[in-house]
C-alpha positions as CSV (number, residue, x, y, z in Angstrom):
1,M,-10.8,-4.3,-2.1
2,L,-8.1,-4.4,-4.9
3,I,-6.4,-1.5,-5.5
4,K,-2.9,-0.2,-7.3
5,Q,0.1,0.7,-5.3
6,L,3.3,2.5,-6.6
7,S,6.7,1.1,-5.6
8,I,9.4,3.7,-6.2
9,F,13.1,2.8,-5.5
10,L,15.1,6.0,-4.4
11,E,18.7,6.6,-3.6
12,N,19.0,6.9,0.0
13,K,20.0,10.7,0.0
14,K,18.6,14.0,0.9
15,G,15.9,15.5,-1.2
16,R,14.7,12.5,-2.9
17,F,11.4,11.8,-1.6
18,T,10.7,15.6,-1.3
19,E,11.2,15.4,-5.1
20,V,8.5,12.9,-5.7
21,T,5.9,14.7,-3.6
22,N,6.7,17.5,-5.4
23,L,6.1,16.1,-8.7
24,L,2.9,14.5,-7.6
25,G,1.5,17.3,-6.0
26,E,2.2,19.9,-8.9
27,A,0.5,17.1,-11.4
28,G,-2.7,16.9,-8.9
29,I,-2.2,13.7,-7.7
30,N,-3.2,12.9,-4.1
31,M,-1.3,10.3,-1.8
32,T,-3.5,8.7,0.1
33,A,-1.1,6.3,2.0
34,F,2.3,5.7,2.0
35,T,5.1,3.7,3.8
36,V,9.0,4.2,3.4
37,A,11.6,1.3,3.9
38,E,15.4,1.8,3.6
39,N,18.7,0.5,3.8
40,S,22.3,1.9,3.5
41,D,22.1,2.7,0.0
42,F,18.3,3.0,-1.5
43,G,14.9,3.3,-0.2
44,I,11.7,1.7,-1.4
45,V,8.5,3.8,-1.4
46,R,5.0,2.4,-1.6
47,L,2.5,4.6,-2.3
48,V,-1.5,4.6,-2.7
49,V,-2.5,7.5,-4.9
50,S,-5.4,9.0,-6.7
51,E,-4.1,8.1,-10.2
52,P,-1.5,5.3,-10.1
53,E,-1.0,4.9,-14.1
54,K,-0.6,8.8,-14.2
55,A,1.7,8.8,-11.4
56,R,3.6,5.9,-12.9
57,D,4.3,7.7,-16.3
58,L,5.2,10.9,-14.7
59,L,7.7,9.4,-12.4
60,K,9.2,7.6,-15.3
61,E,9.3,10.5,-17.2
62,H,11.6,12.1,-14.5
63,R,13.9,8.6,-14.5
64,Y,12.6,7.3,-11.2
65,A,12.6,3.3,-11.1
66,V,8.7,2.7,-10.3
67,S,6.4,-0.1,-10.8
68,V,2.5,-0.4,-10.1
69,T,1.8,-3.4,-8.1
70,D,-1.9,-4.6,-7.2
71,V,-2.5,-4.9,-3.3
72,V,-5.4,-5.4,-0.9
73,C,-6.9,-2.5,0.9
74,I,-9.1,-3.7,3.9
75,Q,-11.6,-1.1,6.0
76,M,-12.4,-2.3,9.2
77,P,-13.6,-0.7,12.6
78,N,-11.1,1.0,14.5
79,V,-11.2,-0.9,17.5
80,P,-9.1,-3.7,19.5
81,G,-8.9,-6.9,17.8
82,A,-10.5,-6.0,14.6
83,L,-7.2,-6.9,12.7
84,A,-6.5,-10.0,14.9
85,K,-9.6,-11.3,13.2
86,I,-8.8,-10.4,9.4
87,M,-4.9,-11.7,10.1
88,T,-6.1,-15.2,11.7
89,A,-8.9,-15.6,8.7
90,I,-6.1,-15.0,6.3
91,N,-3.4,-17.1,8.1
92,D,-6.1,-20.2,8.8
93,A,-6.6,-19.8,4.4
94,G,-2.5,-20.5,4.3
95,V,-2.3,-16.9,2.8
96,F,1.6,-15.1,3.6
97,I,1.5,-11.5,4.0
98,E,4.6,-10.2,2.3
99,Y,4.3,-6.6,3.9
100,M,1.6,-4.5,5.2
101,Y,1.0,-1.0,6.4
102,A,-1.8,0.8,8.2
103,F,-3.3,4.1,8.5
104,S,-6.6,5.1,10.5
105,Q,-8.8,8.0,11.3
106,G,-11.4,8.2,13.6
107,E,-13.5,4.9,13.8
108,T,-12.2,3.7,10.5
109,A,-8.6,1.6,10.3
110,N,-7.4,0.7,6.5
111,V,-5.1,-1.9,6.0
112,V,-2.8,-2.1,3.1
113,I,-1.6,-5.7,2.4
114,R,0.4,-7.7,-0.4
115,P,-0.4,-11.3,0.1
116,T,1.5,-13.9,-2.1
117,D,-1.9,-15.0,-3.3
118,I,-4.3,-12.1,-4.0
119,D,-7.2,-14.0,-5.5
120,K,-7.1,-16.4,-2.4
121,C,-7.0,-13.4,0.1
122,L,-9.9,-11.4,-1.6
123,A,-12.0,-15.0,-1.3
124,V,-11.4,-15.3,2.6
125,L,-12.6,-11.5,2.7
126,G,-15.3,-11.7,0.5
127,R,-16.9,-14.7,2.7
128,G,-17.1,-12.2,5.6
129,N,-15.5,-14.7,8.1
130,C,-13.1,-12.3,9.3
131,G,-15.3,-10.7,11.7
132,A,-14.7,-7.2,10.8
């Protein structure tokens, strides 16, 4: 399924991510998933939240560099090989994955991917030939 993701560029210094979580929490915006990638100068926080546009506006008001991006969220059984079947189908269709992150709870796993061709990726997943 197609979902919205926030990308926030943060200075790589103590307390910056905490500030973001406090702002979102105080505004009643729930964080569903996130990943943090960093280098020596800055970090990129990618978030899936309950209200992406509201979160973007709030963070921009507080002078954060933030954007909203379309990504694909795949729900699958949390069993060995489920992700391999999906990735094989996506790869066989010639879709490149820029990045991905995942989380699971109980019997369900969720994978957030940023493919180079979202429409083609969704078409592959919609055909149900992924085996998940």
